[in-house]
BAVO-995117 format. One record per residue: x, y, z of N, C-alpha, C in turn; residue in one letter. Coordinates in steps of 0.05 Angstrom, whole numbers, padded with zeros to 5 digits, always signed. Example, Ala and Ser with C-alpha at 12.3 -4.5 7.8 and 13.67 -1.06 7.14 Angstrom:
BEGIN
+00264-00114+00156+00246-00090+00156+00264-00066+00156A+00257-00045+00142+00273-00021+00143+00258+00001+00157S
***
This chain:
BEGIN
-00576-00827+00215-00566-00803+00203-00587-00781+00207M-00577-00758+00216-00595-00736+00221-00600-00721+00195M-00624-00713+00190-00631-00697+00167-00630-00668+00172G-00634-00652+00152-00634-00623+00155-00660-00615+00169T-00657-00598+00188-00681-00589+00203-00697-00570+00185V-00722-00576+00181-00739-00561+00163-00741-00532+00173E-00737-00513+00155-00739-00485+00162-00713-00473+00174G-00693-00490+00178-00668-00480+00190-00652-00464+00169A-00639-00443+00178-00623-00426+00160-00595-00438+00158T-00586-00444+00133-00559-00455+00130-00538-00435+00139P-00515-00445+00150-00494-00426+00160-00483-00410+00137P-00478-00385+00142-00467-00367+00122-00437-00373+00118R-00429-00372+00093-00401-00374+00087-00387-00348+00095E-00362-00351+00105-00347-00327+00113-00342-00309+00089A-00345-00283+00093-00341-00264+00071-00312-00263+00064R-00305-00264+00038-00276-00261+00031-00265-00235+00041P-00239-00235+00047-00226-00211+00057-00208-00199+00035L-00207-00173+00035-00191-00158+00016-00164-00154+00029R-00143-00166+00019-00117-00167+00032-00095-00153+00015L-00076-00142+00030-00051-00132+00017-00028-00134+00037F-00004-00134+00027+00020-00135+00043+00036-00109+00039I+00044-00097+00062+00056-00071+00059+00078-00067+00080A+00093-00045+00076+00113-00036+00095+00101-00011+00109L+00101-00011+00135+00092+00012+00151+00117+00028+00159D+00119+00053+00149+00143+00069+00156+00144+00078+00185P+00123+00074+00200+00123+00081+00228+00110+00108+00234G+00101+00112+00259+00086+00136+00266+00102+00162+00263P+00127+00161+00270+00143+00186+00269+00147+00195+00240E+00153+00177+00223+00157+00184+00194+00131+00194+00182A+00109+00181+00189+00083+00189+00179+00075+00217+00189K+00081+00223+00214+00075+00249+00225+00092+00271+00211A+00117+00265+00206+00134+00284+00192+00125+00288+00164Q+00116+00267+00151+00107+00269+00123+00081+00287+00122L+00063+00282+00141+00039+00298+00142+00045+00328+00147N+00064+00333+00165+00072+00360+00170+00084+00373+00146Q+00101+00358+00131+00113+00368+00107+00092+00375+00086G+00071+00358+00084+00049+00364+00065+00034+00390+00073L+00029+00393+00099+00014+00416+00108+00029+00442+00103Q+00056+00440+00105+00072+00464+00102+00081+00469+00074E+00074+00451+00055+00085+00453+00028+00070+00473+00010S+00045+00479+00017+00029+00496-00001+00022+00483-00027G+00017+00457-00026+00012+00442-00051-00016+00448-00063L-00034+00457-00046-00062+00460-00055-00065+00475-00081A-00049+00496-00085-00052+00513-00108-00038+00501-00133G-00023+00480-00130-00008+00469-00153-00020+00443-00164T-00040+00431-00150-00051+00406-00158-00071+00410-00180L-00075+00389-00198-00095+00391-00219-00123+00394-00207P-00141+00407-00221-00168+00411-00212-00183+00385-00213T-00197+00378-00192-00213+00353-00192-00221+00346-00163G-00234+00323-00160-00242+00314-00134-00219+00300-00121K-00209+00311-00099-00186+00300-00085-00194+00283-00061I-00184+00258-00061-00189+00240-00038-00162+00235-00025R-00158+00247-00001-00133+00244+00013-00133+00217+00029W-00110+00205+00031-00108+00181+00048-00105+00190+00077T-00113+00174+00095-00111+00180+00123-00082+00181+00132S-00072+00202+00145-00044+00204+00152-00034+00180+00168P-00051+00169+00186-00043+00147+00203-00042+00120+00188D-00055+00119+00165-00057+00094+00150-00038+00092+00127D-00022+00112+00122-00004+00112+00099+00017+00090+00101R+00022+00077+00078+00039+00054+00078+00051+00051+00050H+00070+00033+00047+00082+00027+00022+00074-00002+00014L+00056-00004-00006+00046-00030-00013+00068-00047-00027T+00071-00071-00017+00090-00090-00029+00076-00109-00048L+00052-00117-00041+00036-00135-00058+00007-00134-00051R-00010-00130-00072-00039-00129-00068-00049-00157-00076F-00065-00169-00058-00075-00196-00062-00104-00196-00071L-00119-00175-00065-00147-00174-00072-00165-00191-00054G-00187-00201-00064-00207-00215-00049-00197-00244-00043S-00195-00251-00018-00183-00276-00010-00202-00291+00009V-00208-00316+00004-00225-00332+00023-00211-00334+00050P-00226-00332+00072-00215-00332+00099-00198-00357+00104E-00206-00379+00091-00192-00404+00095-00163-00404+00085A-00156-00384+00068-00129-00383+00057-00110-00365+00073R-00121-00351+00093-00104-00332+00107-00080-00345+00121I-00084-00368+00132-00061-00381+00146-00039-00387+00126E-00046-00396+00102-00025-00402+00082-00011-00376+00074A-00025-00354+00072-00013-00328+00065+00004-00318+00088I-00005-00322+00112+00012-00316+00135+00039-00331+00134R+00037-00356+00128+00062-00372+00126+00080-00362+00103A+00068-00354+00081+00084-00343+00059+00098-00317+00067A+00084-00300+00081+00096-00275+00091+00120-00280+00110C+00116-00300+00127+00137-00307+00146+00162-00317+00132K+00158-00334+00112+00181-00344+00096+00196-00320+00083V+00181-00302+00071+00193-00279+00057+00208-00262+00077A+00196-00256+00100+00209-00239+00119+00235-00250+00129A+00237-00276+00131+00262-00288+00141+00284-00288+00121H+00279-00280+00096+00300-00278+00076+00311-00249+00074T+00300-00230+00088+00308-00202+00086+00317-00191+00112Q+00337-00173+00111+00347-00160+00135+00334-00132+00137R+00330-00123+00161+00320-00096+00166+00339-00076+00155A+00328-00053+00147+00345-00032+00135+00333-00005+00140F+00349+00016+00135+00340+00043+00138+00332+00055+00111S+00311+00071+00111+00303+00084+00086+00295+00113+00091G+00287+00127+00071+00278+00154+00075+00258+00162+00053F+00240+00180+00061+00221+00192+00042+00234+00217+00031I+00237+00218+00004+00254+00239-00007+00239+00262-00020R+00215+00257-00032+00201+00279-00046+00172+00272-00051S+00157+00291-00060+00129+00288-00066+00126+00293-00096I+00111+00274-00110+00109+00276-00139+00081+00268-00148E+00076+00271-00173+00050+00263-00186+00055+00243-00208L+00036+00225-00212+00036+00210-00237+00007+00206-00246F+00003+00202-00271-00024+00199-00283-00030+00169-00286S-00055+00163-00280-00065+00135-00284-00087+00136-00304R-00098+00113-00310-00120+00112-00330-00145+00123-00319S-00164+00128-00336-00191+00138-00330-00191+00165-00314R-00172+00182-00322-00172+00209-00311-00165+00211-00282G-00149+00193-00272-00140+00195-00244-00111+00203-00242V-00105+00222-00225-00078+00231-00219-00072+00223-00191V-00048+00212-00186-00040+00204-00159-00018+00221-00148V-00022+00232-00124-00001+00246-00110+00012+00226-00091L+00039+00224-00092+00052+00204-00076+00079+00214-00066Y+00089+00200-00046+00115+00205-00035+00135+00184-00046A+00157+00194-00058+00177+00176-00068+00195+00167-00045A+00203+00142-00046+00216+00129-00024+00242+00116-00033V+00263+00118-00017+00289+00104-00022+00295+00087+00002D+00313+00066-00001+00328+00058-00025+00311+00040-00042P+00309+00047-00068+00292+00031-00087+00301+00002-00088V+00328-00002-00089+00338-00030-00092+00330-00048-00069D+00332-00038-00044+00325-00054-00021+00295-00059-00020R+00279-00038-00026+00250-00041-00026+00241-00060-00048L+00254-00059-00071+00247-00078-00093+00254-00107-00085T+00276-00110-00071+00284-00137-00061+00264-00147-00041S+00254-00129-00024+00235-00136-00003+00209-00146-00017L+00199-00130-00036+00175-00139-00051+00180-00165-00066A+00203-00168-00077+00210-00192-00093+00211-00217-00076G+00217-00213-00050+00219-00237-00032+00192-00251-00029S+00170-00236-00035+00144-00248-00032+00136-00264-00057L+00150-00260-00079+00142-00272-00104+00141-00303-00103R+00163-00315-00095+00164-00344-00094+00143-00357-00075G+00142-00349-00050+00123-00360-00031+00094-00357-00041P+00088-00334-00053+00060-00329-00062+00054-00345-00088L+00074-00348-00105+00069-00364-00129+00062-00393-00122E+00073-00403-00100+00066-00431-00091+00037-00433-00083L+00025-00410-00077-00003-00409-00070-00021-00402-00093L-00009-00399-00117-00025-00394-00141-00026-00364-00149G-00011-00347-00135-00011-00318-00142+00011-00313-00162Y+00002-00307-00187+00022-00302-00208+00036-00276-00203A+00060-00274-00215+00076-00250-00213+00060-00226-00225E+00061-00203-00212+00047-00180-00223+00060-00171-00249E+00044-00161-00268+00055-00153-00294+00069-00126-00292R+00058-00108-00275+00070-00082-00273+00095-00083-00257R+00116-00068-00265+00141-00067-00249+00135-00055-00222P+00149-00065-00202+00145-00054-00175+00155-00025-00174F+00138-00008-00162+00144+00020-00160+00140+00029-00131F+00161+00030-00115+00157+00036-00086+00149+00065-00082P+00126+00069-00069+00116+00096-00063+00095+00094-00041H+00089+00117-00030+00067+00119-00010+00046+00138-00022I+00022+00127-00026+00001+00144-00037-00009+00164-00017T-00011+00189-00026-00020+00211-00008-00049+00219-00015L-00055+00220-00042-00081+00228-00050-00086+00218-00079A-00112+00215-00085-00120+00209-00113-00138+00232-00122R-00133+00241-00146-00148+00264-00157-00164+00254-00182I-00190+00255-00180-00207+00247-00202-00213+00272-00219Q-00203+00273-00243-00207+00296-00260-00236+00298-00269L-00247+00322-00274-00275+00325-00282-00281+00309-00307P-00306+00299-00310-00314+00284-00333-00310+00302-00358V-00299+00290-00379-00294+00305-00403-00266+00316-00404G-00252+00316-00381-00224+00326-00380-00204+00304-00374N-00213+00279-00379-00195+00257-00372-00168+00259-00388A-00169+00270-00412-00145+00272-00428-00125+00290-00414A-00134+00307-00397-00116+00326-00383-00097+00311-00365A-00105+00287-00356-00087+00271-00338-00061+00264-00353A-00063+00259-00379-00040+00252-00394-00022+00276-00400K-00035+00299-00404-00020+00322-00411-00013+00340-00387S-00025+00334-00364-00019+00351-00340+00011+00350-00335A+00023+00373-00330+00052+00374-00325+00058+00359-00299P+00080+00345-00299+00089+00330-00275+00095+00351-00254R+00085+00346-00230+00091+00364-00208+00121+00365-00203L+00132+00389-00202+00161+00391-00196+00166+00379-00169Q+00187+00364-00167+00193+00350-00142+00194+00371-00119R+00180+00365-00098+00180+00381-00075+00200+00368-00055L+00223+00379-00053+00243+00368-00035+00235+00376-00006Q+00229+00356+00010+00221+00361+00037+00244+00375+00052L+00239+00391+00072+00260+00406+00085+00283+00388+00094P+00277+00364+00103+00297+00344+00109+00287+00317+00099L+00305+00299+00091+00296+00272+00083+00284+00260+00108A+00261+00247+00105+00247+00235+00128+00256+00206+00131I+00270+00200+00152+00280+00173+00156+00259+00154+00167P+00262+00128+00161+00245+00108+00173+00261+00082+00174F+00252+00063+00190+00264+00036+00191+00245+00016+00180R+00255-00001+00162+00240-00023+00151+00248-00048+00168A+00230-00055+00186+00236-00077+00205+00216-00100+00203E+00195-00096+00188+00174-00117+00186+00158-00113+00161A+00146-00134+00151+00125-00132+00131+00099-00139+00144I+00078-00126+00136+00052-00128+00150+00030-00137+00131T+00015-00156+00139-00009-00165+00124-00033-00150+00135L-00048-00137+00116-00071-00120+00124-00096-00131+00110Y-00119-00125+00123-00145-00126+00110-00153-00098+00103T-00169-00095+00082-00178-00069+00073-00208-00070+00070S-00222-00053+00085-00251-00051+00083-00258-00025+00069D-00268-00027+00044-00272-00003+00028-00295+00014+00039L-00317+00002+00048-00339+00017+00059-00348+00039+00039G-00359+00061+00051-00369+00083+00035-00351+00107+00035R-00333+00109+00054-00315+00131+00056-00287+00122+00050G-00268+00132+00066-00240+00123+00063-00238+00093+00069R-00220+00079+00057-00215+00051+00064-00206+00049+00093P-00214+00028+00107-00206+00023+00134-00188-00001+00134V-00164+00002+00145-00144-00020+00145-00141-00032+00173Y-00138-00058+00173-00134-00072+00199-00110-00091+00195H-00093-00090+00215-00069-00108+00215-00077-00136+00221V-00070-00155+00203-00074-00183+00209-00050-00193+00225V-00026-00188+00215-00002-00195+00230+00022-00181+00217E+00042-00174+00234+00067-00163+00224+00089-00185+00227A+00106-00186+00207+00127-00207+00206+00154-00194+00206F+00169-00198+00227+00195-00184+00231+00215-00194+00211A+00230-00174+00200+00253-00180+00183+00277-00189+00200L+00297-00201+00188+00321-00209+00203+00335-00184+00213Q+00348-00186+00236+00362-00163+00247+00385-00154+00228A+00390-00128+00228+00411-00118+00211+00438-00128+00220S+00456-00132+00200+00483-00140+00206+00499-00116+00216A+00514-00118+00237+00529-00096+00248+00558-00099+00241H
***
């Protein structure tokens, strides 16, 4: 039997990956959404605070956040995504408006509201069973389909303003922005020091639409 070589450095364990599952509305829809934002004149209507915009190319609709996951579990999560995708048919959706909601600790979120809510909720729900088999309990918060555009951190001492800040009047985009839901995608997220950087692990095609 061979012993440990004196002075040898033990192999490093793989760093856990931060994972989430999302719907990508596609480059055309994201470009139209970004153009709508630029033409909306929103800057003067947002609450005062530090604004962190999401990258236009990275915008997505989160279906399930998994958090820190050991690399050894990725194959099982891939299999769960594949099972879920095979239970859902592709469908058409649209981005209908831009709104605000308040979160805890003085954070306000600017987001794009997305339809159809029922189909998107069903898509997110299809992940529940396969992920529960892997030990991921059902999320406590109700599913709320949206695309995050920016997070606004209110100044220290003004956190209460997040609760009392008036809801941004719905900004109806000039035209509803259409997109196709044809796959669910497993992503890694690297928080780093600036904006999060997302990498596609794998996309899982939904069943073809019935004609």
